[in-house]
N, C-alpha and C positions, 0 to 999 in steps of 0.2 A: 456626464456626457449629454450633449445635445445632438440628437440624430434627426435627420431631415431627408426630404426627397426633393430634388430640384430638376428643372427642365420643362420642356413643353408638355402640355396636357396629353396624357396617355403614353408618354415616353420618358417619365421621370427616372432619375438615377439616384442611388443612395448616397448620402453624404453625412458629414459631421461638421459641426460648427467649431472653429478654433477660438482661441482666447481673444483674437482680434476681431471676431465677428465675421470672419471669412469662411466660405464653404470649402471643405476638403472632400475630394472624391473617394468614395468607398466601393466603387463598382468592381474593382478587382479583388475585393475582400468578401463582399456579400452580394447576392443577387438583388436584394431590395430590403427595405426596412419593414418587415412583416413576417408572419409565420414563424418558421424555425429560427430566424435571425433574432427573435425576441426571447428565446429561451435563455435561462440564466447562464448556461455555459457559453452560449454564443455572445451574450453581452459582456461576459467576463473577458473573452478574447478581444473584443473591440476596445474595452477599457485599457487593455495592455498595450495598445498601439500608441506610439508617439505621433500625435495628431499632426505635428509639424513635418513629418516625413511623408504625409499623404499628398497627392497631387492637388495643387491649388486650382480652384474653379474660378474662371473669370466672372466678374460682375459682383454686385452687391445684392445680397439676398433681400427680397421683398421690394427691391427697386428695379434694377435692370436685370435681375435674375429671378425668374419665377420659382416659387416653391409650390409643390403639390401638397396634398394631405400628408401628414407626417407618418402615417401608417398605411402600408399597402395591403390590399386585399382584405379589408376588415370583414370578418365573418359575421359577427353580431354587433349591432349598434344599439346598446341597451341604455335607456334613459330612466331617470328617477324624477318623479314629479313631487312638487310641494315639499321639498327637502330642506328649505331654509325657513326658520321660524318667522322671520320678518316678512318673507315673501308670502307665506301662508296667511299671515295677518293682513297683508296688502290685498290678497285675493278674497278675503272674508271667509276663509275656509278653516276648519279645525285641523290641528296637527294629526296627520295620518297615524293610525295605530300600528301600521306596518309600512315599509317603503312602498310607494306607488311605482309600478314598473310599466313602461310602455316602450315602443321601439321606433327608431328612425330607420327607414329603408336605406341600405347601403348605396343605392343609386343617388342618394342625396349628397354624398360626400364630395367635397371640393377642397381646393387649397385655401389658405388663409387670406389670400388677396384676390381670389377669383370673384367675379360679379355674382350677386344674389338676384335671382329672377323671381319677381312677383308672379305667382301662378295666374293663369287665365281665370277670370271671375273673382279674384281675391279682393276683398275690401278690408281685411284685418290682418295683414302680415306684420308680425311682431318679432322682437329680439329677445335673447336670453344668453348672457355670458355664463359659461359653466366650466367647471373643472372636469377634465376628462381623465379617466384612469385606463391605461392600456395593459391588458393581461399579457404576461410573459409565460409563466409556467402554467400549463393547463391543470384543471382539477374540477372535481364535483364534491359537494358536501364538505366544503372547506371550513375548517375551524377559524373562528375570528382571530385567534392568536397567531395563526399561520398565514393570514391574508397577505401580509407584505411580501412573503416569499413568492407570491404569484404575480406581483406587479413588475412590469417592464419599465413603466414610466408614466409621466403625466403630461397633459397638453391642454391648450385652450380650445374650447368648442363654443360656437355660437349655435344654440338650439333654436334656429329660426322656426317660427310657428305661425300657422294661419289659424286665427282664433275662431272664425266662423266655421271652417272645416272641422276644427278640433272639438268645439263645444256645442255649436248650434245645429250641426247636421247629425243624422242618425249614425249610431255606431260608436267605435272607440276613438280615443285621442289620436290614434296613429295616422289617420288620413290627413290631419292638419300638421303633422310633424315631419313627414318623409318626402315632401315635394322635392323635385330636382333643385339642387344648389342649397338646400336647407341644412346642410351639415358641414360648414367650414370647420376644418380640423387642422390645428397647428398654430404657429409655424414649425415648432420642433417638438420632438419627443424628449422630455427631460427625465433622465434616470433619477431614482429616489435619492441617491447620494448627494445630489445637487441642491436638495431642498431641506432646510433645517426643520421646518414644521409645516406640514400641509394643512394643519388645522387652524392656521392663522395667516392666510394669504389674502392680500388685498385684491379686489376684483372691480372692474369698472367697464362702462360702455358709454359711448357718445354717439349721437346722431347729428351730423353736420356741425360738430364741435360743441354741441350742447350736452352736458352730462345728464344721462338718464339713469344709469345704475352706478351706485357706489356701495360696495359691500365687502364681506369677508367670509372666508370659509369657516370662520369661528362660529357663525350662526347656523351652520349645517346641523340638521336634526339627527340624521343617521350618518355616522362618520364612515369613511372609506372602508375600514376593515369590516364593519358590520354589513355594508352594502355588498361587498364581495362574498362574504359568507352567506348572506341572504339570497342573493341571486343564484349562487351555486346550489341551492336546494332545489331549484326549479329547472335548471339547465346546466349542463357542463360548460365551463368556461374554457375557451381555447386561446392559444397564442394569437394575438392580434385582435381579439375582441375588445370592444371599447365600452366603458360605462361612463355616461355623462351624468354627473351627480347632482344636478339641480341648480337653481339660479337664485341670487339675492333679489331684494325688491327693486322696483323701478322699471318693470316691463310696461310696454305701452298699454296693455289691457288694464293695468292698475292705475293709470293716470285719471285725473278728473278734469276735463272729459278724457276718455281714452284717446291715445295718439298712436297711429300706425304708420308704417313705412310707405314712402312714395317714391316713384321713379326719379332718379337723379340725385337722391341723397347718398351720403357716405356714412357707413357705420364703422366706427373704430372701437376696439375693445381689447382688454388685456388682463392678465393675472400676473402678480408679482413673481418673478423668477421663471415664468413660462413664456414670455414674449407677448406679442401683440398681433392683431389682425386689422385689416382695413379693406372694406369691400364697397364697391359701387352698387347701388340698388337699380336694377333694370325694371322698367315698367312692364 
């Protein structure tokens, strides 16, 4: 299944993508795509629905039909740093001995095609295409062997980052990661049964049509089951929490010379099987 949220900002409704790429309305079935609707038993009921019997929503998604973030009411937006071997090499940093955890504030979350606002005073706003993991079944101290039982689905995330705020200012990475609009999420939440192998998904990102990132989840250092088990040692994971699992090489900070986003540019990105995003950069 590909689950989504469509409609005006702040008034999104739950939906499902059909085989023709059209949106079907789920608002009479679930209140939203989040929380209890992501529990295994709730997803099983949604999978039993004949999608063609659902009301058709007018418009083409990501064109004349706006999509919101594919998960409503995200509780925790957990991110993993330096989790791709080739990105760590690009950054000139050693492989972390354990996963590096930081956070994006949930106020950063926007839809996959909503504009990205460069923060006031920013000179180093950067991009990062990432695989997002959405938690369905809650848990703590999860065994790695059981990790997939806790996954509701996967999605595309752009971990937009202000590098000066993140690295050159005092404090933790978080202040450069959670600015408003820095968390484009979606276009859809894709349930695990739709993906044959999450450990070999092509990932890419372009700025104004020029390819910046080309990578694969194959170079991920700490794989998804390990990340779920690891994070759950330090916090309980709840339905609707999101883990953004790191980025492949090609970020602006790693260019020679570094290359950062400017107002008026367009960022396009995607992951095989999970859809694409396209966002205008606002100065």
